[in-house]
Biopython code that builds the backbone (N, CA, C, O; Angstrom):
import numpy as np
from Bio.PDB.StructureBuilder import StructureBuilder

atoms = [
    (1, "MET", "N", (98.974, 110.462, 99.985)),
    (1, "MET", "CA", (98.200, 109.304, 99.597)),
    (1, "MET", "C", (97.342, 109.621, 98.364)),
    (1, "MET", "O", (97.344, 108.872, 97.387)),
    (2, "ALA", "N", (96.611, 110.736, 98.423)),
    (2, "ALA", "CA", (95.756, 111.104, 97.297)),
    (2, "ALA", "C", (96.599, 111.484, 96.082)),
    (2, "ALA", "O", (96.238, 111.157, 94.952)),
    (3, "ARG", "N", (97.721, 112.173, 96.307)),
    (3, "ARG", "CA", (98.587, 112.583, 95.196)),
    (3, "ARG", "C", (99.155, 111.361, 94.474)),
    (3, "ARG", "O", (99.273, 111.362, 93.249)),
    (4, "GLU", "N", (99.505, 110.325, 95.230)),
    (4, "GLU", "CA", (100.016, 109.096, 94.618)),
    (4, "GLU", "C", (98.938, 108.438, 93.767)),
    (4, "GLU", "O", (99.211, 107.944, 92.673)),
    (5, "ARG", "N", (97.724, 108.436, 94.274)),
    (5, "ARG", "CA", (96.606, 107.843, 93.533)),
    (5, "ARG", "C", (96.322, 108.632, 92.255)),
    (5, "ARG", "O", (96.023, 108.048, 91.213)),
    (6, "ILE", "N", (96.416, 109.959, 92.337)),
    (6, "ILE", "CA", (96.195, 110.805, 91.163)),
    (6, "ILE", "C", (97.258, 110.516, 90.109)),
    (6, "ILE", "O", (96.939, 110.378, 88.928)),
    (7, "ASP", "N", (98.523, 110.422, 90.528)),
    (7, "ASP", "CA", (99.599, 110.087, 89.589)),
    (7, "ASP", "C", (99.361, 108.730, 88.936)),
    (7, "ASP", "O", (99.541, 108.570, 87.729)),
    (8, "LEU", "N", (98.959, 107.766, 89.737)),
    (8, "LEU", "CA", (98.697, 106.426, 89.218)),
    (8, "LEU", "C", (97.552, 106.442, 88.199)),
    (8, "LEU", "O", (97.642, 105.788, 87.160)),
    (9, "LEU", "N", (96.486, 107.180, 88.486)),
    (9, "LEU", "CA", (95.347, 107.241, 87.568)),
    (9, "LEU", "C", (95.727, 107.893, 86.241)),
    (9, "LEU", "O", (95.300, 107.432, 85.183)),
    (10, "PHE", "N", (96.518, 108.952, 86.285)),
    (10, "PHE", "CA", (96.946, 109.593, 85.040)),
    (10, "PHE", "C", (97.865, 108.676, 84.234)),
    (10, "PHE", "O", (97.755, 108.619, 83.010)),
    (11, "LYS", "N", (98.759, 107.967, 84.895)),
    (11, "LYS", "CA", (99.644, 107.036, 84.190)),
    (11, "LYS", "C", (98.844, 105.916, 83.534)),
    (11, "LYS", "O", (99.121, 105.526, 82.400)),
    (12, "GLN", "N", (97.846, 105.400, 84.257)),
    (12, "GLN", "CA", (97.001, 104.352, 83.689)),
    (12, "GLN", "C", (96.192, 104.884, 82.512)),
    (12, "GLN", "O", (95.987, 104.178, 81.525)),
    (13, "ALA", "N", (95.732, 106.129, 82.617)),
    (13, "ALA", "CA", (94.964, 106.726, 81.525)),
    (13, "ALA", "C", (95.815, 106.825, 80.260)),
    (13, "ALA", "O", (95.319, 106.585, 79.159)),
    (14, "LEU", "N", (97.080, 107.173, 80.409)),
    (14, "LEU", "CA", (97.962, 107.256, 79.239)),
    (14, "LEU", "C", (98.201, 105.893, 78.601)),
    (14, "LEU", "O", (98.245, 105.781, 77.376)),
    (15, "THR", "N", (98.355, 104.855, 79.421)),
    (15, "THR", "CA", (98.630, 103.528, 78.864)),
    (15, "THR", "C", (97.388, 102.891, 78.248)),
    (15, "THR", "O", (97.496, 102.132, 77.285)),
    (16, "VAL", "N", (96.229, 103.188, 78.786)),
    (16, "VAL", "CA", (94.983, 102.546, 78.348)),
    (16, "VAL", "C", (94.319, 103.292, 77.192)),
    (16, "VAL", "O", (93.427, 102.745, 76.544)),
    (17, "TYR", "N", (94.736, 104.530, 76.922)),
    (17, "TYR", "CA", (93.986, 105.393, 76.011)),
    (17, "TYR", "C", (93.757, 104.793, 74.634)),
    (17, "TYR", "O", (92.654, 104.908, 74.099)),
    (18, "ARG", "N", (94.753, 104.160, 74.047)),
    (18, "ARG", "CA", (94.600, 103.659, 72.672)),
    (18, "ARG", "C", (93.528, 102.583, 72.544)),
    (18, "ARG", "O", (92.790, 102.563, 71.559)),
    (19, "GLN", "N", (93.432, 101.690, 73.525)),
    (19, "GLN", "CA", (92.442, 100.621, 73.440)),
    (19, "GLN", "C", (91.069, 101.071, 73.947)),
    (19, "GLN", "O", (90.042, 100.710, 73.372)),
    (20, "HIS", "N", (91.055, 101.859, 75.023)),
    (20, "HIS", "CA", (89.792, 102.242, 75.666)),
    (20, "HIS", "C", (89.797, 103.733, 76.015)),
    (20, "HIS", "O", (90.089, 104.089, 77.157)),
    (21, "PRO", "N", (89.480, 104.614, 75.055)),
    (21, "PRO", "CA", (89.517, 106.052, 75.347)),
    (21, "PRO", "C", (88.492, 106.481, 76.398)),
    (21, "PRO", "O", (88.750, 107.413, 77.160)),
    (22, "GLN", "N", (87.333, 105.817, 76.453)),
    (22, "GLN", "CA", (86.328, 106.176, 77.456)),
    (22, "GLN", "C", (86.816, 105.837, 78.857)),
    (22, "GLN", "O", (86.550, 106.576, 79.805)),
    (23, "LEU", "N", (87.521, 104.737, 78.991)),
    (23, "LEU", "CA", (88.066, 104.350, 80.288)),
    (23, "LEU", "C", (89.142, 105.343, 80.735)),
    (23, "LEU", "O", (89.227, 105.680, 81.916)),
    (24, "ALA", "N", (89.957, 105.808, 79.795)),
    (24, "ALA", "CA", (90.978, 106.808, 80.126)),
    (24, "ALA", "C", (90.325, 108.106, 80.590)),
    (24, "ALA", "O", (90.793, 108.726, 81.545)),
    (25, "ASP", "N", (89.242, 108.525, 79.921)),
    (25, "ASP", "CA", (88.513, 109.723, 80.360)),
    (25, "ASP", "C", (87.952, 109.526, 81.762)),
    (25, "ASP", "O", (87.938, 110.456, 82.569)),
    (26, "ARG", "N", (87.497, 108.332, 82.043)),
    (26, "ARG", "CA", (86.949, 108.034, 83.371)),
    (26, "ARG", "C", (88.045, 108.104, 84.441)),
    (26, "ARG", "O", (87.809, 108.613, 85.537)),
    (27, "TYR", "N", (89.233, 107.597, 84.127)),
    (27, "TYR", "CA", (90.351, 107.681, 85.069)),
    (27, "TYR", "C", (90.692, 109.136, 85.386)),
    (27, "TYR", "O", (90.930, 109.487, 86.542)),
    (28, "VAL", "N", (90.713, 109.975, 84.354)),
    (28, "VAL", "CA", (91.038, 111.392, 84.550)),
    (28, "VAL", "C", (89.945, 112.076, 85.369)),
    (28, "VAL", "O", (90.237, 112.890, 86.244)),
    (29, "GLU", "N", (88.699, 111.744, 85.083)),
    (29, "GLU", "CA", (87.588, 112.319, 85.858)),
    (29, "GLU", "C", (87.701, 111.913, 87.332)),
    (29, "GLU", "O", (87.475, 112.724, 88.230)),
    (30, "HIS", "N", (88.049, 110.665, 87.558)),
    (30, "HIS", "CA", (88.200, 110.177, 88.934)),
    (30, "HIS", "C", (89.362, 110.890, 89.640)),
    (30, "HIS", "O", (89.257, 111.228, 90.819)),
    (31, "ALA", "N", (90.461, 111.115, 88.924)),
    (31, "ALA", "CA", (91.610, 111.826, 89.498)),
    (31, "ALA", "C", (91.227, 113.260, 89.850)),
    (31, "ALA", "O", (91.634, 113.766, 90.896)),
    (32, "ARG", "N", (90.455, 113.916, 88.996)),
    (32, "ARG", "CA", (90.006, 115.283, 89.286)),
    (32, "ARG", "C", (89.119, 115.315, 90.527)),
    (32, "ARG", "O", (89.251, 116.204, 91.368)),
    (33, "ARG", "N", (88.224, 114.352, 90.634)),
    (33, "ARG", "CA", (87.343, 114.306, 91.812)),
    (33, "ARG", "C", (88.134, 114.062, 93.097)),
    (33, "ARG", "O", (87.835, 114.649, 94.137)),
    (34, "LEU", "N", (89.140, 113.197, 93.019)),
    (34, "LEU", "CA", (89.994, 112.966, 94.192)),
    (34, "LEU", "C", (90.711, 114.245, 94.613)),
    (34, "LEU", "O", (90.799, 114.555, 95.801)),
    (35, "SER", "N", (91.220, 114.980, 93.635)),
    (35, "SER", "CA", (91.947, 116.207, 93.972)),
    (35, "SER", "C", (91.016, 117.242, 94.592)),
    (35, "SER", "O", (91.428, 117.989, 95.479)),
    (36, "MET", "N", (89.777, 117.294, 94.140)),
    (36, "MET", "CA", (88.828, 118.247, 94.728)),
    (36, "MET", "C", (88.390, 117.800, 96.118)),
    (36, "MET", "O", (88.252, 118.624, 97.023)),
    (37, "ARG", "N", (88.174, 116.513, 96.288)),
    (37, "ARG", "CA", (87.703, 116.012, 97.578)),
    (37, "ARG", "C", (88.741, 116.207, 98.673)),
    (37, "ARG", "O", (88.413, 116.627, 99.783)),
    (38, "TYR", "N", (90.002, 115.897, 98.356)),
    (38, "TYR", "CA", (91.055, 115.973, 99.363)),
    (38, "TYR", "C", (91.873, 117.259, 99.289)),
    (38, "TYR", "O", (92.870, 117.411, 99.995)),
    (39, "LYS", "N", (91.443, 118.185, 98.425)),
    (39, "LYS", "CA", (92.091, 119.495, 98.280)),
    (39, "LYS", "C", (93.588, 119.355, 98.008)),
    (39, "LYS", "O", (94.425, 119.974, 98.667)),
    (40, "VAL", "N", (93.890, 118.530, 97.025)),
    (40, "VAL", "CA", (95.266, 118.294, 96.592)),
    (40, "VAL", "C", (95.378, 118.811, 95.162)),
    (40, "VAL", "O", (94.527, 118.517, 94.322)),
    (41, "ARG", "N", (96.420, 119.575, 94.889)),
    (41, "ARG", "CA", (96.609, 120.097, 93.541)),
    (41, "ARG", "C", (97.126, 119.002, 92.615)),
    (41, "ARG", "O", (97.973, 118.192, 92.993)),
    (42, "ILE", "N", (96.602, 118.995, 91.407)),
    (42, "ILE", "CA", (97.111, 118.088, 90.381)),
    (42, "ILE", "C", (98.413, 118.694, 89.860)),
    (42, "ILE", "O", (98.445, 119.886, 89.554)),
    (43, "PRO", "N", (99.486, 117.912, 89.751)),
    (43, "PRO", "CA", (100.756, 118.453, 89.254)),
    (43, "PRO", "C", (100.598, 119.075, 87.861)),
    (43, "PRO", "O", (99.754, 118.654, 87.069)),
    (44, "ARG", "N", (101.421, 120.075, 87.584)),
    (44, "ARG", "CA", (101.287, 120.859, 86.356)),
    (44, "ARG", "C", (101.396, 119.994, 85.101)),
    (44, "ARG", "O", (100.654, 120.215, 84.143)),
    (45, "HIS", "N", (102.295, 119.025, 85.083)),
    (45, "HIS", "CA", (102.463, 118.207, 83.884)),
    (45, "HIS", "C", (101.224, 117.357, 83.600)),
    (45, "HIS", "O", (100.992, 116.989, 82.448)),
    (46, "TRP", "N", (100.426, 117.037, 84.616)),
    (46, "TRP", "CA", (99.174, 116.309, 84.395)),
    (46, "TRP", "C", (98.046, 117.281, 84.071)),
    (46, "TRP", "O", (97.165, 116.971, 83.269)),
    (47, "ARG", "N", (98.074, 118.463, 84.697)),
    (47, "ARG", "CA", (97.024, 119.457, 84.464)),
    (47, "ARG", "C", (96.983, 119.905, 83.011)),
    (47, "ARG", "O", (95.916, 120.241, 82.498)),
    (48, "LEU", "N", (98.137, 119.914, 82.338)),
    (48, "LEU", "CA", (98.181, 120.309, 80.934)),
    (48, "LEU", "C", (97.420, 119.336, 80.041)),
    (48, "LEU", "O", (97.048, 119.685, 78.921)),
    (49, "LEU", "N", (97.186, 118.125, 80.524)),
    (49, "LEU", "CA", (96.507, 117.108, 79.723)),
    (49, "LEU", "C", (95.003, 117.065, 79.939)),
    (49, "LEU", "O", (94.334, 116.172, 79.419)),
    (50, "VAL", "N", (94.454, 118.016, 80.698)),
    (50, "VAL", "CA", (93.013, 118.051, 80.952)),
    (50, "VAL", "C", (92.453, 119.346, 80.380)),
    (50, "VAL", "O", (92.947, 120.432, 80.686)),
    (51, "CYS", "N", (91.424, 119.231, 79.551)),
    (51, "CYS", "CA", (90.779, 120.406, 78.967)),
    (51, "CYS", "C", (89.954, 121.113, 80.039)),
    (51, "CYS", "O", (89.215, 120.470, 80.784)),
    (52, "ARG", "N", (90.081, 122.431, 80.112)),
    (52, "ARG", "CA", (89.346, 123.186, 81.127)),
    (52, "ARG", "C", (87.890, 123.403, 80.729)),
    (52, "ARG", "O", (87.058, 123.703, 81.585)),
    (53, "LYS", "N", (87.572, 123.256, 79.446)),
    (53, "LYS", "CA", (86.202, 123.487, 78.996)),
    (53, "LYS", "C", (85.354, 122.217, 79.075)),
    (53, "LYS", "O", (84.298, 122.214, 79.708)),
    (54, "CYS", "N", (85.813, 121.139, 78.434)),
    (54, "CYS", "CA", (85.011, 119.908, 78.405)),
    (54, "CYS", "C", (85.488, 118.874, 79.416)),
    (54, "CYS", "O", (84.865, 117.820, 79.551)),
    (55, "LYS", "N", (86.590, 119.151, 80.138)),
    (55, "LYS", "CA", (87.170, 118.264, 81.153)),
    (55, "LYS", "C", (87.632, 116.936, 80.566)),
    (55, "LYS", "O", (87.766, 115.951, 81.291)),
    (56, "GLY", "N", (87.875, 116.902, 79.260)),
    (56, "GLY", "CA", (88.326, 115.686, 78.606)),
    (56, "GLY", "C", (89.828, 115.498, 78.715)),
    (56, "GLY", "O", (90.563, 116.426, 79.053)),
    (57, "PHE", "N", (90.267, 114.296, 78.426)),
    (57, "PHE", "CA", (91.679, 113.937, 78.474)),
    (57, "PHE", "C", (92.306, 114.322, 77.138)),
    (57, "PHE", "O", (91.893, 113.813, 76.096)),
    (58, "MET", "N", (93.294, 115.211, 77.153)),
    (58, "MET", "CA", (93.920, 115.699, 75.926)),
    (58, "MET", "C", (95.227, 114.950, 75.691)),
    (58, "MET", "O", (96.264, 115.301, 76.254)),
    (59, "VAL", "N", (95.170, 113.925, 74.863)),
    (59, "VAL", "CA", (96.355, 113.137, 74.528)),
    (59, "VAL", "C", (96.978, 113.747, 73.274)),
    (59, "VAL", "O", (96.326, 113.793, 72.231)),
    (60, "PRO", "N", (98.227, 114.216, 73.350)),
    (60, "PRO", "CA", (98.854, 114.832, 72.179)),
    (60, "PRO", "C", (98.874, 113.881, 70.984)),
    (60, "PRO", "O", (99.323, 112.740, 71.086)),
    (61, "GLY", "N", (98.381, 114.372, 69.857)),
    (61, "GLY", "CA", (98.341, 113.576, 68.641)),
    (61, "GLY", "C", (97.030, 112.847, 68.427)),
    (61, "GLY", "O", (96.753, 112.410, 67.309)),
    (62, "PHE", "N", (96.218, 112.701, 69.458)),
    (62, "PHE", "CA", (94.939, 112.010, 69.331)),
    (62, "PHE", "C", (93.772, 112.951, 69.612)),
    (62, "PHE", "O", (92.918, 113.153, 68.750)),
    (63, "THR", "N", (93.731, 113.518, 70.795)),
    (63, "THR", "CA", (92.629, 114.414, 71.152)),
    (63, "THR", "C", (93.103, 115.841, 71.373)),
    (63, "THR", "O", (92.326, 116.691, 71.808)),
    (64, "SER", "N", (94.369, 116.113, 71.079)),
    (64, "SER", "CA", (94.849, 117.494, 71.165)),
    (64, "SER", "C", (95.904, 117.742, 70.097)),
    (64, "SER", "O", (96.597, 116.831, 69.643)),
    (65, "ARG", "N", (95.996, 118.996, 69.721)),
    (65, "ARG", "CA", (96.985, 119.422, 68.738)),
    (65, "ARG", "C", (97.942, 120.373, 69.445)),
    (65, "ARG", "O", (97.504, 121.241, 70.200)),
    (66, "THR", "N", (99.225, 120.221, 69.211)),
    (66, "THR", "CA", (100.238, 121.039, 69.866)),
    (66, "THR", "C", (100.970, 121.861, 68.816)),
    (66, "THR", "O", (101.510, 121.314, 67.854)),
    (67, "ARG", "N", (100.987, 123.178, 69.002)),
    (67, "ARG", "CA", (101.664, 124.086, 68.085)),
    (67, "ARG", "C", (102.493, 125.091, 68.872)),
    (67, "ARG", "O", (102.131, 125.470, 69.985)),
    (68, "ILE", "N", (103.594, 125.514, 68.295)),
    (68, "ILE", "CA", (104.385, 126.596, 68.876)),
    (68, "ILE", "C", (104.033, 127.857, 68.109)),
    (68, "ILE", "O", (104.171, 127.906, 66.887)),
    (69, "ARG", "N", (103.580, 128.870, 68.820)),
    (69, "ARG", "CA", (103.179, 130.137, 68.214)),
    (69, "ARG", "C", (104.195, 131.213, 68.560)),
    (69, "ARG", "O", (104.763, 131.216, 69.652)),
    (70, "GLN", "N", (104.418, 132.123, 67.624)),
    (70, "GLN", "CA", (105.416, 133.175, 67.800)),
    (70, "GLN", "C", (104.778, 134.563, 67.809)),
    (70, "GLN", "O", (105.428, 135.528, 67.406)),
    (71, "ARG", "N", (103.567, 134.693, 68.240)),
    (71, "ARG", "CA", (102.900, 135.994, 68.223)),
    (71, "ARG", "C", (103.616, 136.976, 69.130)),
    (71, "ARG", "O", (104.827, 137.154, 68.995)),
    (72, "ARG", "N", (102.925, 137.608, 70.032)),
    (72, "ARG", "CA", (103.529, 138.619, 70.895)),
    (72, "ARG", "C", (104.684, 138.038, 71.699)),
    (72, "ARG", "O", (105.773, 138.611, 71.740)),
    (73, "GLU", "N", (104.445, 136.927, 72.321)),
    (73, "GLU", "CA", (105.495, 136.194, 73.022)),
    (73, "GLU", "C", (105.401, 134.742, 72.590)),
    (73, "GLU", "O", (104.297, 134.245, 72.363)),
    (74, "PRO", "N", (106.518, 134.051, 72.470)),
    (74, "PRO", "CA", (106.450, 132.640, 72.082)),
    (74, "PRO", "C", (105.683, 131.826, 73.121)),
    (74, "PRO", "O", (105.927, 131.944, 74.321)),
    (75, "HIS", "N", (104.753, 131.000, 72.643)),
    (75, "HIS", "CA", (103.972, 130.174, 73.552)),
    (75, "HIS", "C", (103.589, 128.873, 72.858)),
    (75, "HIS", "O", (103.630, 128.756, 71.633)),
    (76, "LEU", "N", (103.224, 127.923, 73.667)),
    (76, "LEU", "CA", (102.770, 126.625, 73.205)),
    (76, "LEU", "C", (101.252, 126.657, 73.195)),
    (76, "LEU", "O", (100.638, 126.975, 74.213)),
    (77, "ALA", "N", (100.636, 126.334, 72.068)),
    (77, "ALA", "CA", (99.180, 126.332, 71.965)),
    (77, "ALA", "C", (98.703, 124.882, 71.921)),
    (77, "ALA", "O", (98.974, 124.163, 70.959)),
    (78, "LEU", "N", (97.994, 124.460, 72.961)),
    (78, "LEU", "CA", (97.425, 123.117, 73.032)),
    (78, "LEU", "C", (95.940, 123.233, 72.724)),
    (78, "LEU", "O", (95.205, 123.866, 73.482)),
    (79, "THR", "N", (95.479, 122.633, 71.623)),
    (79, "THR", "CA", (94.091, 122.726, 71.198)),
    (79, "THR", "C", (93.382, 121.406, 71.462)),
    (79, "THR", "O", (93.838, 120.349, 71.026)),
    (80, "CYS", "N", (92.266, 121.472, 72.178)),
    (80, "CYS", "CA", (91.444, 120.285, 72.415)),
    (80, "CYS", "C", (90.647, 120.009, 71.148)),
    (80, "CYS", "O", (89.935, 120.889, 70.665)),
    (81, "LEU", "N", (90.753, 118.810, 70.605)),
    (81, "LEU", "CA", (90.050, 118.470, 69.377)),
    (81, "LEU", "C", (88.612, 118.043, 69.632)),
    (81, "LEU", "O", (87.853, 117.845, 68.684)),
    (82, "LYS", "N", (88.225, 117.897, 70.894)),
    (82, "LYS", "CA", (86.843, 117.558, 71.224)),
    (82, "LYS", "C", (85.957, 118.796, 71.224)),
    (82, "LYS", "O", (84.850, 118.771, 70.686)),
    (83, "CYS", "N", (86.448, 119.891, 71.834)),
    (83, "CYS", "CA", (85.610, 121.088, 71.976)),
    (83, "CYS", "C", (86.211, 122.330, 71.326)),
    (83, "CYS", "O", (85.502, 123.322, 71.156)),
    (84, "GLY", "N", (87.489, 122.313, 70.957)),
    (84, "GLY", "CA", (88.111, 123.447, 70.296)),
    (84, "GLY", "C", (88.769, 124.453, 71.226)),
    (84, "GLY", "O", (89.267, 125.477, 70.761)),
    (85, "TRP", "N", (88.784, 124.191, 72.509)),
    (85, "TRP", "CA", (89.381, 125.112, 73.478)),
    (85, "TRP", "C", (90.896, 125.136, 73.296)),
    (85, "TRP", "O", (91.504, 124.100, 73.028)),
    (86, "ILE", "N", (91.509, 126.313, 73.441)),
    (86, "ILE", "CA", (92.951, 126.466, 73.256)),
    (86, "ILE", "C", (93.594, 126.875, 74.570)),
    (86, "ILE", "O", (93.190, 127.864, 75.182)),
    (87, "LYS", "N", (94.585, 126.126, 75.001)),
    (87, "LYS", "CA", (95.361, 126.466, 76.197)),
    (87, "LYS", "C", (96.708, 126.982, 75.734)),
    (87, "LYS", "O", (97.389, 126.343, 74.933)),
    (88, "ARG", "N", (97.086, 128.147, 76.246)),
    (88, "ARG", "CA", (98.358, 128.757, 75.878)),
    (88, "ARG", "C", (99.318, 128.681, 77.058)),
    (88, "ARG", "O", (98.985, 129.092, 78.169)),
    (89, "VAL", "N", (100.503, 128.155, 76.808)),
    (89, "VAL", "CA", (101.522, 128.001, 77.844)),
    (89, "VAL", "C", (102.743, 128.806, 77.410)),
    (89, "VAL", "O", (103.330, 128.502, 76.372)),
    (90, "PRO", "N", (103.147, 129.832, 78.178)),
    (90, "PRO", "CA", (104.318, 130.625, 77.788)),
    (90, "PRO", "C", (105.588, 129.776, 77.772)),
    (90, "PRO", "O", (105.772, 128.897, 78.614)),
    (91, "LEU", "N", (106.449, 130.047, 76.812)),
    (91, "LEU", "CA", (107.696, 129.295, 76.710)),
    (91, "LEU", "C", (108.828, 129.948, 77.486)),
    (91, "LEU", "O", (109.793, 129.273, 77.841)),
    (92, "LYS", "N", (108.735, 131.240, 77.755)),
    (92, "LYS", "CA", (109.739, 131.907, 78.581)),
    (92, "LYS", "C", (109.419, 131.673, 80.043)),
    (92, "LYS", "O", (108.256, 131.662, 80.443)),
    (93, "SER", "N", (110.456, 131.489, 80.830)),
    (93, "SER", "CA", (110.221, 131.352, 82.264)),
    (93, "SER", "C", (110.107, 132.741, 82.875)),
    (93, "SER", "O", (110.638, 133.707, 82.326)),
    (94, "LYS", "N", (109.428, 132.847, 83.992)),
    (94, "LYS", "CA", (109.239, 134.134, 84.646)),
    (94, "LYS", "C", (110.548, 134.678, 85.201)),
    (94, "LYS", "O", (110.725, 135.893, 85.289)),
    (95, "THR", "N", (111.458, 133.803, 85.573)),
    (95, "THR", "CA", (112.735, 134.266, 86.117)),
    (95, "THR", "C", (113.628, 134.844, 85.022)),
    (95, "THR", "O", (114.507, 135.653, 85.319)),
    (96, "ALA", "N", (113.427, 134.451, 83.765)),
    (96, "ALA", "CA", (114.229, 134.988, 82.670)),
    (96, "ALA", "C", (113.865, 136.444, 82.389)),
    (96, "ALA", "O", (114.686, 137.200, 81.870)),
    (97, "ASN", "N", (112.636, 136.840, 82.729)),
    (97, "ASN", "CA", (112.197, 138.208, 82.491)),
    (97, "ASN", "C", (112.772, 139.187, 83.504)),
    (97, "ASN", "O", (112.848, 140.383, 83.220)),
    (98, "LEU", "N", (113.175, 138.714, 84.671)),
    (98, "LEU", "CA", (113.715, 139.590, 85.703)),
    (98, "LEU", "C", (115.157, 139.958, 85.371)),
    (98, "LEU", "O", (115.964, 139.101, 85.009)),
    (99, "LYS", "N", (115.461, 141.234, 85.499)),
    (99, "LYS", "CA", (116.826, 141.688, 85.224)),
    (99, "LYS", "C", (117.550, 141.940, 86.535)),
    (99, "LYS", "O", (116.945, 142.445, 87.481)),
    (100, "PRO", "N", (118.848, 141.597, 86.616)),
    (100, "PRO", "CA", (119.596, 141.799, 87.874)),
    (100, "PRO", "C", (119.903, 143.261, 88.146)),
    (100, "PRO", "O", (120.523, 143.583, 89.160)),
]
sb = StructureBuilder()
sb.init_structure("model")
sb.init_model(0)
sb.init_chain("A")
sb.init_seg("    ")
for serial, (resi, resn, name, xyz) in enumerate(atoms, 1):
    if name == "N":
        sb.init_residue(resn, " ", resi, " ")
    sb.init_atom(name, np.array(xyz, "f"), 0.0, 1.0, " ", f" {name:<3s}", serial, name[0])
structure = sb.get_structure()
């Protein structure tokens, strides 16, 4: 029940963001509070859209910048344009690193 509501709130936040960015931030904040109250994990694809520092909604192209970096290991760098926090997501899967 709570997971369905969280999915619905994130979907609404994405559709409403262009007209009302504050309302979209409020939807995301409400979804986070629901997940904490009912101890339900937010799915990974939605978690990537929330900044861990300022808790803001990171919409690619508007409030976040997405870059592919090739440093030590290839990774996706998601930068929050509100606070400057950088989230790094590895591009290799963990199962690809295991050798038979």
